[in-house]
C-alpha positions in Angstrom: -17.4 2.6 -70.6 -15.8 0.9 -67.5 -12.7 0.1 -69.5 -12.4 3.7 -70.8 -12.9 5.0 -67.2 -10.1 2.8 -66.0 -7.9 4.0 -68.8 -8.7 7.6 -68.1 -7.5 7.2 -64.5 -4.3 5.5 -65.6 -3.5 8.0 -68.3 -4.6 11.1 -66.3 -1.0 12.4 -66.4 -0.5 11.8 -70.1 -2.3 14.7 -72.0 -2.3 13.1 -75.4 -3.6 9.8 -74.3 -6.1 11.4 -71.9 -7.5 13.5 -74.8 -8.0 10.4 -76.9 -9.8 8.6 -74.1 -12.1 11.6 -73.5 -13.0 11.7 -77.2 -13.6 7.9 -77.2 -15.8 8.1 -74.1 -18.0 10.8 -75.7 -18.3 8.8 -78.9 -19.2 5.6 -77.1 -21.8 7.4 -74.9 -23.4 9.0 -77.9 -23.5 5.8 -79.9 -24.5 3.4 -77.2 -26.7 5.6 -75.1 -27.8 8.7 -77.0 -29.5 11.3 -74.8 -31.7 12.8 -77.6 -33.5 11.5 -80.6 -31.3 13.6 -82.9 -28.2 11.8 -81.6 -29.6 8.5 -82.6 -29.4 9.5 -86.2 -33.0 9.2 -87.4 -36.5 8.1 -86.3 -39.4 6.3 -87.8 -43.1 7.2 -87.6 -45.8 4.7 -88.6 -49.6 5.0 -88.6 -52.4 2.5 -89.1 -55.0 4.0 -91.4 -57.8 1.7 -90.3 -57.4 2.1 -86.5 -55.7 5.5 -86.3 -52.9 4.0 -84.1 -49.6 5.8 -84.4 -46.1 4.9 -83.3 -42.8 6.9 -83.2 -39.4 5.4 -82.4 -35.8 6.5 -82.9 -33.1 4.4 -84.5 -31.4 3.6 -81.3 -34.5 2.2 -79.6 -35.3 0.2 -82.8 -31.8 -1.2 -82.7 -32.1 -2.2 -79.0 -35.4 -3.9 -79.9 -33.6 -6.0 -82.4 -30.5 -6.8 -80.3 -32.3 -7.6 -77.0 -35.6 -8.6 -78.4 -35.2 -10.4 -81.7 -31.7 -11.8 -81.1 -31.1 -12.2 -77.4 -34.8 -12.7 -76.4 -33.9 -11.0 -73.1 -36.1 -7.9 -73.1 -39.7 -8.5 -74.2 -40.6 -4.9 -73.4 -38.1 -3.6 -76.0 -39.3 -6.1 -78.5 -42.9 -5.1 -77.9 -42.0 -1.5 -78.3 -40.5 -2.1 -81.7 -43.1 -4.6 -82.9 -45.2 -2.1 -84.9 -42.3 -1.2 -87.1 -41.5 -4.8 -88.3 -38.3 -6.8 -88.3 -36.8 -4.9 -91.3 -36.8 -1.5 -89.6 -35.4 -3.0 -86.3 -32.7 -4.9 -88.2 -31.8 -1.8 -90.4 -31.4 0.3 -87.3 -29.2 -2.3 -85.6 -26.7 -2.9 -88.4 -24.8 0.4 -88.2 -24.8 0.3 -84.4 -23.4 -3.2 -84.2 -20.9 -2.5 -87.0 -19.7 0.6 -85.2 -19.3 -1.2 -81.9 -17.2 -3.9 -83.5 -14.9 -1.4 -85.2 -14.7 0.8 -82.0 -13.9 -2.2 -79.9 -11.0 -3.2 -82.2 -9.8 0.4 -82.0 -9.9 0.4 -78.3 -8.0 -3.0 -78.1 -5.3 -1.6 -80.3 -5.0 1.5 -78.1 -4.6 -0.8 -75.1 -1.9 -2.8 -76.9 0.0 0.5 -77.5 -0.2 1.5 -73.9 0.9 -1.9 -72.7 3.9 -1.9 -75.1 4.8 1.6 -73.9 4.8 0.4 -70.3 1.8 2.6 -69.2 -0.1 -0.7 -68.6 1.2 -3.8 -67.0 -1.0 -6.5 -68.4 -0.1 -10.2 -68.5 0.8 -11.3 -72.0 -1.6 -14.2 -71.7 -4.6 -11.8 -72.0 -3.5 -11.1 -75.6 -2.9 -14.7 -76.6 -5.6 -16.6 -74.8 -7.9 -18.4 -77.3 -11.4 -17.1 -77.2 -12.8 -18.3 -80.5 -12.9 -21.6 -82.3 -11.1 -21.8 -85.6 -13.2 -24.7 -86.6 -16.8 -25.6 -85.8 -16.6 -29.2 -87.0 -14.7 -31.8 -85.0 -14.9 -35.4 -84.0 -13.9 -36.9 -80.6 -13.9 -40.6 -79.7 -16.1 -41.3 -76.7 -17.8 -44.1 -74.8 -21.5 -43.8 -74.3 -23.6 -45.4 -71.5 -27.3 -45.4 -70.7 -29.4 -46.3 -67.7 -33.1 -46.2 -66.7 -34.5 -42.8 -65.7 -33.6 -42.0 -62.1 -30.4 -44.1 -62.0 -27.6 -42.7 -59.9 -25.1 -40.8 -62.2 -21.4 -41.2 -61.8 -19.8 -38.9 -59.3 -16.6 -38.1 -61.2 -15.5 -38.3 -64.8 -13.1 -41.2 -64.0 -15.1 -43.0 -61.4 -16.7 -46.4 -62.2 -20.1 -46.4 -63.7 -22.8 -47.0 -61.0 -25.0 -50.1 -61.1 -27.6 -50.0 -63.8 -25.5 -48.3 -66.5 -24.7 -50.2 -69.7 -22.4 -49.3 -72.6 -24.0 -48.2 -75.8 -22.7 -50.4 -78.7 -23.6 -51.5 -82.2 -25.6 -54.4 -80.7 -27.7 -52.3 -78.5 -31.4 -52.5 -79.2 -32.2 -48.9 -80.1 -35.9 -49.4 -79.8 -35.6 -48.8 -76.1 -34.8 -45.1 -76.8 -38.3 -44.1 -77.7 -40.8 -41.6 -76.5 -44.4 -41.3 -77.5 -44.2 -37.6 -78.2 -40.5 -37.0 -79.0 -40.3 -40.1 -81.3 -37.2 -42.3 -81.7 -34.3 -40.7 -79.9 -31.7 -42.9 -81.6 -32.4 -44.2 -85.1 -31.5 -47.6 -86.7 -32.4 -48.7 -90.2 -34.4 -51.6 -88.8 -34.8 -53.1 -85.3 -36.5 -56.6 -85.1 -37.9 -55.9 -81.6 -39.8 -52.8 -82.5 -43.5 -53.2 -81.9 -45.9 -52.6 -84.8 -47.9 -49.4 -84.5 -51.7 -50.0 -84.2 -54.0 -48.7 -86.8 -56.8 -46.3 -85.7 -59.2 -49.3 -86.1 -57.0 -51.5 -83.9 -56.9 -48.8 -81.3 -60.7 -48.6 -81.2 -61.1 -52.3 -81.2 -58.8 -52.6 -78.1 -61.2 -50.6 -75.9 -62.4 -52.3 -72.8 -66.1 -52.7 -72.1 -65.9 -49.6 -70.0 -64.6 -47.6 -72.9 -61.0 -47.3 -71.9 -57.8 -49.2 -72.5 -55.8 -51.6 -70.4 -52.5 -50.4 -69.0 -50.5 -53.3 -70.4 -52.0 -52.7 -73.9 -51.0 -49.1 -73.8 -47.5 -50.1 -72.7 -47.3 -52.5 -75.7 -47.9 -49.5 -77.9 -45.3 -47.4 -76.1 -47.9 -45.2 -74.4 -46.9 -44.1 -70.9 -49.3 -44.4 -67.9 -51.4 -42.3 -67.4 -51.8 -41.8 -71.2 -51.0 -38.2 -72.2 -53.5 -36.0 -73.9 -53.5 -36.6 -77.7 -51.9 -40.0 -77.6 -54.4 -41.6 -80.0 -53.8 -38.8 -82.6 -50.1 -39.2 -82.2 -50.2 -42.9 -82.9 -52.6 -42.4 -85.8 -50.3 -39.8 -87.4 -47.3 -42.1 -87.1 -49.2 -45.1 -88.5 -50.4 -43.1 -91.5 -46.9 -41.7 -92.1 -45.4 -45.1 -92.1 -48.2 -46.5 -94.3 -47.6 -43.8 -96.9 -43.8 -44.6 -96.9 -44.6 -48.2 -97.8 -42.8 -49.5 -94.7 -44.2 -51.5 -91.8 -45.4 -49.0 -89.2 -43.0 -49.5 -86.2 -43.7 -48.1 -82.8 -41.1 -45.3 -82.4 
């Protein structure tokens, strides 16, 4: 609507172009922000026979619930408003609105191109040729990777020397250092000789102290941070069982 308002001002002295812009503004306003339920095209009414709860929503509000609730996850109130109608009704209402907006935007772009070629607009040519979409979504780029302990000072610039504590990641790097109790192995290798064996549930229980807890160094050997997070025993037991079923030695990942 802002683009059409600007075009309307620029073309105020050109009757034919001004008429097209007025018609386009009316159509955009009706499609994007209908003032009545009839303008939205149709509406849906549902009722729950067991509770007697009823809901009534027009197609435009259903479409907005899908766009801003299901897709963008920006407006939980819109999403909640359309929840009773289900995903299919929300999607079905959004499809014609999104398709119309795409076609109407292309039409508006073509109109702007005509105005620019006729000299009624003075737009830089770069705005028509600037790349805004990737032709391919698959690519490879050579890169050097470095790692450092948590809290290490990062480099200040892209071409500045790596600060103290940063090491290059190479084929000889022991990948077992990239592990987290909950997230698992962050970088995988087929086999790493330094990876500690996972304890079985029996071994975990056998390692209890007389007071009923576990020593800090023992937990560290199992890859458990201190203080141990909630559910750490179950996590180790699940990983031990999964490795056992795979027939492989259960490494600590």
